[in-house]
N, C-alpha and C positions, 0 to 999 in steps of 0.2 A: 193154377196155370202151370203147365209143365216147363221144366228147364231143360231145353235141348242142348246138345253138344254143338261145338263150333262147326261151321260148314261153309266151304266155298271161298273164303277170303283169308288173307293173312291179317292178323289183328294184334293190337297192343293196347295197354292202358298207360296212364301217366307214369313215367318212371321205367317203362319197359323198353324193349328193343324197337328200333325203327321199323315200321311196316315195309314190306317189300313192294317195289313198284310193279305195276302191271301195264300191259299195253293191249288194248282191245281194238282190233281193226274191223271197220265196217265197210263192206264193199256194196255199192249200189247194185240192186238186182235189175234184171231186164224189165220187171213189172214197174219199178220206180220210174224208169225212163219213159215207159209208155204212158203212165198216168200223169206225170208232171214233166214239163220241159221248161227249164229256166236257162236256156242257152246251151251251147254244146258242152260236152264233158271235156275236162282238161286232163288228158292222159299223162301218166308218169308224175302227177302231182298229188300231194297229200296235205290235208289240213289236220292239225293236231289240237285237241282240246284237253288240257290237263284238268282232272276233276279229283275231288276228295269226297268220300262218303263215309258215314259213321254215325256215332251217337255220343252224347254227353249226358251223364246221369248224376243227379244230386240226391244224396241221402237226406231224408226229411227229419231225421233224428229219432230218438227213442220214444218220443210222444206221438209219433205218427201212427196211423192205422196200420195194422199188420198187412193188410192187402193194398195199402197205398203208401208203401215205405219209401218210394223213390219218385221223383219227377224227372222225366227224360225227354230229350229231343233227338230225333233222327233226321238226317239231312243229306243233301247232295249239294256241294258248293264248288266253286272254282278254286284251284289250288292257290290262286292269288287273291281270292275273295272278290273277283269281278263278277259282273252280271252274266249268268249262264243263259238268260232268256233269249239271247241272240241265237243260240243253238237249240236249246231244249224248249219244247212247246209246253209240256206238262209232265209231271211225275206222279206215279201211282205207288203208294206204300201199302203193301199187304201185311196187315198185322195178324196176331193170333186170333183164332176164331172166338175166343172168350170176350173180345172187345165188342162194344156196340159199333155197328158199321165198320167192320174190320178192313174194308177196302177204302182207303182214303186217297182222294184225287186232289192234287195241288196244281192249279191251272196257271200260276204265274210265279216268278221268283220273288223271294227266296224259296227254294224247294225244300221245305222242312215241315215237320209237325211235332207237336208236344203232347205227351200223355203222362199218366202216372200209373204205378202198379208195383208189383213185387217180383214178378217172374221174368226170366230171360228166355228168349226164343228167337227164331230166325225170321227176319223181315225180308221180303222180296220187294225190291225197288225196280219199277219198270219206267224207263225213260222214253218219251216220245219226242221226235225231232220235228222241226218245221218241214213243210212239204217240199221245199227246194233242196232239202238235204237227203232224206230217205224216208220211206214209209215203214221201214223195219225198226221195231223197238229194240232197246237194249235192256237186258235183265241183269240186275246186280243182286248179290246175296250178302246180307249183313246179319251177323249174330248180335242181337241186342245185349250189351254188357252193362250190368248194374253194380256188381260187387267187385271190389279191388282184389288183385292177386295178393297172396299172403305176404310176398316180399315187399309190397307197396305199403304195408302197414294197415291199421284198422280203418274202418269206415269213418269218414269225416264229413261234416256238413259244409266245410269251407273248401275242401278239395274234391272236385268231382272225378268220376271215372270217365276217361276219354278214350274212345276206340275209333280209329280212323284208318282207312285204306286209300292209297293213291292209285289212280289209274289214268292212262292217257287214251282217250278215244280218238282213233285215227280214221278220217274219212278219205277214202281213196277216190281218185278221179272226180273231184268236185265239179259242179256245174259253174258256169260263168256267173250266174245269178247269185249263187251261194257265196262264191268267192268275193264278188263285188260287195255283197251285203255285209260281210264280216271283216272286210279289209280295215286295218288299223284298230280293230277291236282288241283290247288288252287281254281278253280271256282266250284268244285264239292265237296259235302259233302258225303264222302264214308261211307257205313255201316260197322258195326263190322262183320268181316268175321268169318265163323265157324272155330273151332279149327282144325288145320292141313291143312286148305285150303291155297294154295299158288297160286299167280298170276305170269305170266311171266313178265320179266322186260320190261320197256317201252323203245322203240328205241330212241336214242338221237335226231334224226331228228324230232320226235313227240314233244319232250320236247322243242326244239328251236322254232318250229312252233307255239307252244302254247303261245309264248310271243309276237307274231306279231300283234295280233288283240285286245290287251287290250286297255283300255281307261284311263290308269293312266296318260298319257301325253296329253290327250285330252284338247284342249284349253278351253272347257267348264267345265273341272273337278272341278274348284274352286266353281262352283255353284251346284254341285251334292249334294244331301242329304246323310247324313251319316246314314246308316241302320245297323251299327255294333251292335252286341249283347250287348256290354258294354254300348253303347249309349242308347239302349232301356232299359237296366236295370236301368240306372240313371233316365230316364224319368218315369219309373214305380215307382221307389222309391219316386220321387218327388210327383207323383200323389197320392201315398199311404199316404204321410205326409199331403197332402191337405185334403184327405178324413178323416183322423184321427182328424185333427184340426176341421173340420166341425162337426164331431160326438161329440167332446168335447164341442163345442159351443151349440149344440142342447141339450146335457145333462144338461148344466148349465141353459139353458132357461127352461127346464122341471122342474129342481129343484126349480127355482124361482116360477114357476107357482104352483107347488105342495105346496110350503111354503105359498104362498098367499092364496091358498084354505084352508089350515089348520088354518091360522089365522082368515079367514072369518068364518069358522065353529065354532071356539072357541068363537068368538064375538057374534054369533047368539044364543049360548047356554044360 
């Protein structure tokens, strides 16, 4: 199985730098409006759905088969591990052609699949949304990572390789039906509604079903990257301190150079 180069997304493994955030905006086409009508569109409003996609790979040890050296799982999850089924209808994972049935369809959350092998390759993940959202699918590109970077140390059966990318799917001008269906759902960032605008209550069965596909109790949860805003703010603050310290060092060096030049000029007079 060929080992292709990275393509399409910013990536990291455990111990590496934080993946860069992305923001994918999906605008409803005129075809969507003609095919399905779930109430009028709400102009100037956006619904944001933060997602994480990537893979976790475990080395099976020296006794493992040469061609089955790793067990890995590729997935799309909510950044807060809530149920994405309220937005995503199904996910299609396109694996390398050497796999049996390389086109894998996952019809319900959690949207993940597990396999074993030895080679790294690009996986195309296609997300299909519920009909009251859009008919247009979203394509994500992820490079399956099995082997740690050199600076992360040797392969270990206890410490997996984790590669994740953060993205925010933004749905512009959502329909009233979509907005009403996902209101108060923890996986969705709701817009501020216009004054006096009211949405109908969410049926209890929808609330209960929204808890079935979350990844909070997923066995791999302990390895997931924390993409919370608080965590990001702490990292930004630390980076700012490093930059300020570097600027202070440069200023001291410039002051020393300037002082040396003034002394030299005085001695030459």
